[in-house]
C-alpha positions, 0 to 999 in steps of 0.5 A: 824056874817057877811053871809059868817062866817055863812056859813063858821062855818056851812061847819065846824060844818056838817064836824066834825059832819061827821068825828066823826059820820063816824069814831067813829061810825065805831069803836063803831057800826062795828069794833068788830061786831061778825065774821063780825067785820071790826077791825083797818083797817076799822075804820082807813078807815072810819076816812080817808073816812070821811075826804075826802068826806066832803073835796069836799063836803064843802071844797070849802067852809071853807077850810075843817079844821074839826079840831081845830088843823087844824085851829090853824096849818093853822093861824100859816101857814098864811094860816087862818083869824084871824077872822074864828078861834074861830068861826071854833072852836067852830062849830068844837067841837059842831058838835063833841059833838051832832055827840057824842050824836047822836051815843050813842043814836043809839048805846045804841038802842042794849038790853045790850050794854056798851059803855066801852070806846065809842072810846074815846082817852086815856093814860096809864090804858085808852090806848088801848094798855096801852101806857104811857103818854110820848109816847102817847104824842109822837104819838099825836105831831108827827101824827098831825105834819105829818098831817098839813104839808101835809095839807098844802103842797098839797094845796101850789102853786105847788101842783096838784090843786083840789085833796088835799082831797085825799092825806089828807084823806090816812093820816088820814087812815096811821095816825090810822093804827099807832096809834089807839093801842097808843091813839086810835088817837085823833090829832082832839080835837073836835073829842076827846071832843065829845066821852069822855064827854059821855065815862065818867069823866075818859076819861074827865080827860085825854081830855087835852092831845088830846088838848095839844098834836095836837095843839102843833104839828099842831102849829110846822108843821104851823112855819115850813111850813112859812120857807119851802113853799112859802108864799100864795096869799090867807089867806085861804088854801082852801082844794078843789078849787072854780069851775071857773066860765065861 
């Protein structure tokens, strides 16, 4: 692996670690804290803040994907090089799993703590609102479609340079406000995989949906974007532009 690709994969690892630890950590540790819980609104903003902060921290290195669906969606739009796809996805999944392990170690330090769903995603009986399979598939496909649509649009030619991280982070907040009751919000197969491995077999058995539906929505958005937006001069979508060198 080249030094450039190693740097990119490392950036994706840290970005996805922070997204999983920060977003799921808010859900596991803070959402229902007696008298001071942050609830759905706080969790939604936590996920948005993780993407916003890491987009500016490492977005200029890797493009700031932090999500296998984003990587595949940008690839389908012609905005991600072929040789970046597999290393990015591996780094994202590993980052999410390690983040979930660290979060589990912290959360289990409280006497009598029970993991319950451990911020995992699910449908049917494992859905926070007990929503059925069709509703959960539709929610994840549609939410991820618009997430990618906004990512591509805000990083396309003519968009304000250097500000894409803000609407992207706010979009993730909005997505969580809509879909936490339905699926506990995935739109990110890596984020779904990490907590599920610690939540137990029932959640692991439902992981297929939280890989298939977000990827389908993302690739569809990429295909639409190829037609709608002017073709990019460079392959990679960069969330935050590199600072110009004098």
